[in-house]
C-alpha positions as CSV (number, residue, x, y, z in Angstrom):
1,L,-0.1,-0.1,0.0
2,L,1.2,3.4,-1.0
3,Y,-0.1,6.7,0.0
4,I,-0.4,10.0,-1.6
5,G,1.8,13.1,-0.1
6,V,3.9,11.2,1.9
7,D,7.4,9.6,1.2
8,N,6.7,5.6,1.3
9,P,9.8,3.9,2.2
10,L,10.4,0.5,0.4
11,D,13.0,-2.1,1.4
12,I,14.2,-3.7,-1.9
13,S,16.8,-6.6,-2.1
14,V,17.0,-9.4,-4.4
15,A,18.5,-12.7,-3.0
16,G,21.9,-13.7,-4.3
17,V,22.0,-10.4,-6.4
18,N,24.8,-7.6,-5.6
19,S,22.6,-4.6,-4.5
20,N,24.7,-2.3,-6.8
21,T,23.3,-4.2,-9.9
22,V,19.5,-3.9,-8.7
23,K,17.6,-1.7,-11.0
24,V,14.3,-0.3,-9.7
25,D,11.7,1.5,-11.9
26,C,8.2,2.4,-11.4
27,E,5.0,2.9,-13.2
28,G,2.3,5.3,-11.5
29,C,5.1,6.7,-8.9
30,S,8.3,8.0,-8.7
31,I,11.3,6.3,-7.1
32,Q,14.4,7.8,-5.5
33,S,17.2,5.6,-4.0
34,A,19.6,6.6,-1.1
35,G,22.1,4.4,0.5
36,G,20.4,1.2,-0.5
37,K,17.0,2.6,0.7
38,Y,14.1,3.4,-1.9
39,I,11.3,6.2,-1.4
40,A,8.1,6.0,-3.7
41,K,6.2,8.9,-4.2
42,V,2.4,8.8,-5.4
43,T,0.1,11.6,-7.0
44,S,-3.1,10.0,-7.6
45,P,-5.2,6.8,-6.2
46,G,-5.1,3.5,-8.1
47,K,-2.5,1.1,-8.6
48,A,1.3,1.6,-9.0
49,K,3.9,-1.0,-10.1
50,V,7.4,-1.3,-9.0
51,F,9.7,-3.2,-11.4
52,V,13.0,-4.8,-9.8
53,A,15.8,-6.3,-12.0
54,G,19.3,-7.2,-11.5
55,E,22.2,-9.1,-12.8
56,G,20.8,-12.8,-13.5
57,F,17.2,-11.8,-12.0
58,P,14.5,-11.2,-14.6
59,K,12.5,-7.7,-14.5
60,T,9.9,-8.4,-12.1
61,A,6.6,-6.4,-11.5
62,Y,5.3,-5.7,-8.0
63,E,1.6,-4.1,-7.8
64,F,0.7,-1.8,-4.8
65,R,-2.7,-0.2,-4.2
66,V,-2.5,3.7,-4.0
67,K,-4.6,5.6,-1.4
68,R,-4.8,9.0,-0.1
69,I,-4.1,9.5,3.7
70,P,-7.0,8.7,5.7
71,D,-9.2,11.3,7.1
72,P,-7.8,12.7,10.3
73,V,-10.2,13.0,13.6
74,P,-11.0,16.7,14.7
75,K,-9.9,17.4,18.5
76,L,-10.4,19.9,21.0
77,S,-7.7,19.1,23.8
78,K,-7.7,15.3,23.8
79,S,-11.5,15.3,23.0
80,R,-13.5,14.8,20.1
81,G,-17.1,16.0,22.2
82,G,-18.6,15.2,25.3
83,S,-18.4,17.3,28.6
84,M,-15.7,19.7,29.4
85,S,-15.3,22.0,32.2
86,A,-15.7,25.8,31.5
87,G,-11.9,26.3,32.5
88,E,-10.4,23.8,30.1
89,F,-12.6,24.6,27.3
90,K,-11.8,28.2,27.5
91,V,-8.0,27.6,27.4
92,Q,-7.9,25.4,24.1
93,P,-6.4,27.6,21.4
94,G,-8.4,25.9,18.3
95,V,-9.5,22.6,16.6
96,F,-6.5,20.5,15.4
97,P,-6.5,17.1,13.2
98,V,-5.2,13.9,14.5
99,L,-4.2,11.3,12.2
100,E,-4.9,8.2,14.7
101,N,-3.1,4.7,13.8
102,F,-1.3,6.2,10.8
103,D,2.6,5.1,10.4
104,F,3.6,8.0,8.5
105,E,4.9,11.2,9.0
106,A,2.0,13.7,7.8
107,S,0.7,17.0,8.9
108,C,-3.0,17.8,8.0
109,K,-4.5,21.3,8.6
110,I,-7.8,22.2,9.5
111,A,-9.3,24.8,6.8
112,G,-12.2,26.2,8.7
113,Y,-15.1,25.5,10.6
114,R,-18.2,27.0,12.4
115,V,-18.9,27.3,16.2
116,V,-22.6,27.5,17.5
117,R,-23.0,28.4,21.2
118,V,-26.3,27.7,22.4
119,P,-26.8,28.8,26.1
120,K,-29.6,27.6,28.2
121,R,-32.7,29.6,27.5
122,D,-31.1,31.9,25.0
123,D,-30.6,32.5,21.3
124,P,-27.8,30.8,19.7
125,Q,-24.6,32.8,19.0
126,V,-22.4,31.7,15.9
127,S,-18.8,32.4,14.7
128,D,-17.1,31.4,11.7
129,N,-13.6,30.6,12.2
130,P,-11.1,30.2,9.0
131,G,-8.2,27.8,10.1
132,G,-7.6,25.6,13.0
133,K,-7.1,28.3,15.9
134,Y,-9.5,30.5,17.0
135,N,-10.2,34.2,15.4
136,A,-11.0,36.8,17.7
137,G,-14.9,36.3,16.9
138,T,-14.7,32.6,17.8
139,K,-12.0,33.4,21.0
140,A,-14.8,35.9,22.3
141,L,-17.7,33.2,22.0
142,I,-15.5,30.4,23.4
143,G,-14.8,33.1,26.3
144,K,-18.7,33.0,27.2
145,A,-18.4,29.5,28.1
146,K,-20.5,28.3,31.1
147,P,-21.8,25.9,32.8
148,S,-25.1,24.2,31.0
149,D,-23.6,25.8,27.7
150,K,-23.5,23.6,24.6
151,Y,-21.1,24.4,21.7
152,F,-21.4,22.7,18.2
153,F,-18.2,22.6,16.2
154,E,-19.9,22.3,12.6
155,N,-18.8,21.9,8.9
156,I,-15.0,21.1,10.2
157,R,-13.0,20.9,7.1
158,C,-9.1,20.0,6.7
159,K,-6.5,19.5,3.8
160,C,-4.0,16.7,4.1
161,P,-0.7,16.3,2.3
162,G,-1.6,15.1,-1.5
163,D,-5.2,16.9,-1.4
164,S,-6.2,18.7,-4.7
165,Q,-5.5,22.3,-4.5
166,A,-9.3,22.9,-4.8
167,G,-10.8,20.5,-2.1
168,T,-10.7,20.4,1.7
169,R,-12.2,17.4,3.5
170,D,-15.1,17.2,5.7
171,L,-14.2,15.9,9.1
172,G,-18.1,16.3,10.3
173,G,-18.6,18.0,13.7
174,M,-18.4,17.9,17.5
175,V,-20.5,18.7,20.4
176,F,-19.2,19.9,23.8
177,N,-21.5,20.0,27.1
178,I,-19.8,22.7,29.2
179,K,-19.9,21.6,32.8
């Protein structure tokens, strides 16, 4: 399995063949080598073929599936939602994406979201926030948090390495009950 937007390390060796004579080629990706290690880079989902040949070893194809990085999980502090004290809620700097159980080094960025504060027996208040960190309007809305308030983080969008320039990923939403 190869992932778009990250360096995919490949260990390639051929039994009984001097590593200096091994030749590696790729269809649907690019291959870089350094010190006997190989890095595959892919740009579109589907399949890629890595071809390996060496002295006395015929050119052989190895097929890999190519996928985009999985969707990250949006979090506030260490939480995806639920109950949070007003004090802890107010000190958070914003929403950040976490790539859970993903072994590669990759950094996704929050593109934006909407925060809706629903105080008990009062009208909802809304702030649209570009990026992951709170802007002034969202910071002010978060600063009003008190027990029994509900905060909805809606339409959380992000961008990961390898994503198209035009599009963002929809990460859904989160709901916090202030205690």
